[in-house]
C-alpha positions in Angstrom: -11.6 -6.1 7.0 -9.3 -6.4 3.9 -7.8 -4.3 1.2 -5.8 -5.3 -1.8 -2.1 -5.7 -1.3 1.0 -4.9 -3.4 0.2 -7.2 -6.3 3.6 -8.9 -6.0 2.4 -11.5 -8.6 3.0 -9.1 -11.5 6.6 -8.4 -10.4 9.7 -10.6 -10.9 12.0 -8.8 -8.4 11.7 -7.3 -5.0 11.4 -8.5 -1.4 8.4 -10.7 -0.6 7.9 -11.8 3.0 4.5 -13.1 4.1 3.8 -14.3 7.6 7.5 -14.7 8.3 8.2 -16.7 5.1 10.6 -15.3 2.5 9.2 -15.9 -1.0 11.6 -13.6 -2.9 14.7 -11.7 -1.9 16.0 -9.8 -4.9 16.4 -6.1 -4.4 15.3 -3.5 -6.9 17.3 -0.3 -7.0 15.3 2.7 -5.6 12.4 0.4 -4.4 10.8 1.5 -1.1 9.1 -1.3 0.9 6.9 -1.3 4.0 8.0 -3.7 6.7 5.6 -4.8 9.3 7.2 -6.3 12.4 6.0 -8.9 14.9 5.2 -6.2 17.4 3.0 -4.5 14.7 5.3 -1.6 14.1 6.0 -0.2 10.6 9.2 0.8 8.9 9.9 2.1 5.4 13.1 0.6 4.0 15.1 0.8 0.7 15.5 -2.7 -0.7 19.0 -2.1 -1.9 20.1 -1.4 1.7 18.9 -4.5 3.4 18.1 -8.1 2.5 14.8 -9.9 3.3 16.8 -12.3 5.5 18.2 -9.4 7.6 14.7 -8.0 8.0 13.3 -11.4 9.0 16.1 -11.8 11.6 15.1 -8.3 12.9 11.5 -9.5 13.5 9.8 -8.6 10.2 6.6 -10.6 9.4 5.5 -8.9 6.2 7.2 -6.9 3.5 5.0 -5.0 1.1 6.8 -4.0 -2.1 4.8 -1.5 -4.2 5.2 2.0 -3.0 6.1 4.6 -2.8 6.3 5.6 0.9 3.6 8.3 1.4 4.5 9.4 5.0 7.5 8.7 7.2 7.9 10.1 10.7 4.8 12.3 10.2 6.3 13.9 7.1 4.8 13.6 3.6 7.3 11.8 1.3 5.8 12.4 -2.1 5.4 15.6 -4.1 2.8 16.7 -6.7 5.1 15.3 -9.4 5.5 11.8 -7.9 3.5 9.0 -9.6 3.5 5.2 -9.9 4.6 3.8 -13.3 2.4 5.1 -16.1 -0.5 6.0 -13.8 -2.4 9.3 -14.2 -2.3 11.9 -11.5 -5.8 11.1 -10.2 -6.7 7.4 -9.7 -8.3 4.9 -7.4 -5.8 4.5 -4.5 -5.1 2.1 -1.6 -2.9 2.9 1.3 -2.1 1.5 4.7 -0.9 3.6 7.6 -0.1 3.5 11.3 -1.1 6.2 13.8 0.4 4.7 16.9 1.1 1.3 18.5 -1.4 -1.1 16.9 -3.6 1.7 15.6 -3.8 1.3 11.9 -5.7 2.9 9.0 -6.7 1.4 5.7 -7.7 3.9 3.0 -9.2 3.2 -0.3 -10.4 5.9 -2.7 -12.5 5.4 -5.8 -11.7 7.1 -9.1 -12.0 7.3 -12.8 -15.8 8.0 -12.7 -18.1 11.0 -12.8 -18.7 10.5 -9.0 -15.0 10.3 -8.1 -12.0 11.5 -10.0 -9.6 9.7 -7.6 -6.5 11.1 -5.9 -2.9 11.8 -6.7 -0.2 10.3 -4.5 0.4 13.7 -2.9 -3.4 14.3 -2.3 -3.6 10.8 -0.6 -0.5 11.5 1.6 -1.9 15.0 2.6 -5.3 13.5 3.4 -4.0 10.7 5.6 -1.6 13.0 7.4 -3.9 15.9 8.0 -7.2 14.1 8.6 -6.0 10.8 10.1 -2.7 11.7 11.8 -0.6 8.9 10.5 3.0 8.5 11.4 3.9 6.2 8.6 1.9 5.4 5.5 2.5 3.4 2.3 0.9 3.3 -1.1 -0.3 -0.1 -2.3 -1.6 -1.3 -5.7 -4.3 1.1 -6.9 -6.3 1.6 -10.0 -8.8 -1.3 -10.7 -7.3 -3.2 -7.8 -8.3 -0.7 -5.2 -10.8 -2.6 -3.1 -12.0 -2.5 0.5 -13.9 -5.5 2.0 -15.6 -5.1 5.4 -18.0 -7.4 7.3 -18.8 -9.5 4.2 -19.2 -6.7 1.7 -17.1 -4.8 -0.8 -17.7 -1.2 0.3 -16.2 0.9 -2.5 -16.8 1.1 -6.3 -13.9 -0.5 -8.1 -13.3 0.6 -11.7 -10.5 -0.2 -14.1 -11.4 2.1 -16.9 -14.2 4.2 -15.5 -16.8 2.4 -17.6 -17.7 -0.5 -15.4 -17.8 -1.2 -11.7 -16.4 -4.7 -11.0 -13.8 -6.5 -8.9 -10.4 -7.3 -10.3 -8.4 -10.4 -9.3 -5.4 -9.6 -7.1 -2.6 -11.8 -6.0 -2.6 -10.8 -2.4 -4.5 -8.8 0.3 -3.8 -7.1 3.6 -6.4 -8.0 6.3 -7.3 -7.8 9.9 -9.6 -10.4 11.3 -11.1 -11.3 14.6 
């Protein structure tokens, strides 16, 4: 099972930690990251308050740097006015969340088509809080990158512009294997 990640390859700054290896440690003011620790727990941090080295020493294994945080301590962190960059309100979206110890959810919504308008950040946060009961959730790269892969198949309809359904290349993924 895999979803697209934070698309760190398009960014020049921000924390990047993958499998316990620091690839980048330059903080961006106001940037919220999702830290995944060795024990599987999640934490939302602000890059300007902690270095990647400090997080690694505290047991971090992964740092995802896209955002924003959707839910923290069971509380929705985004409002109807929050958005990512120049994105429209309703878009294809990807999120990762945790319900309790080692109980995760991956959520991908389609969008930009007649069949699916997509979701705003606040709609996504409300959905995963109300319907899935997440404690912590984080927004990953969306739009044409929003993809879910399960048991050998892509199971959603990716679209960049609403005119074609096709996969987009991404620089990283989040996955669970067996």
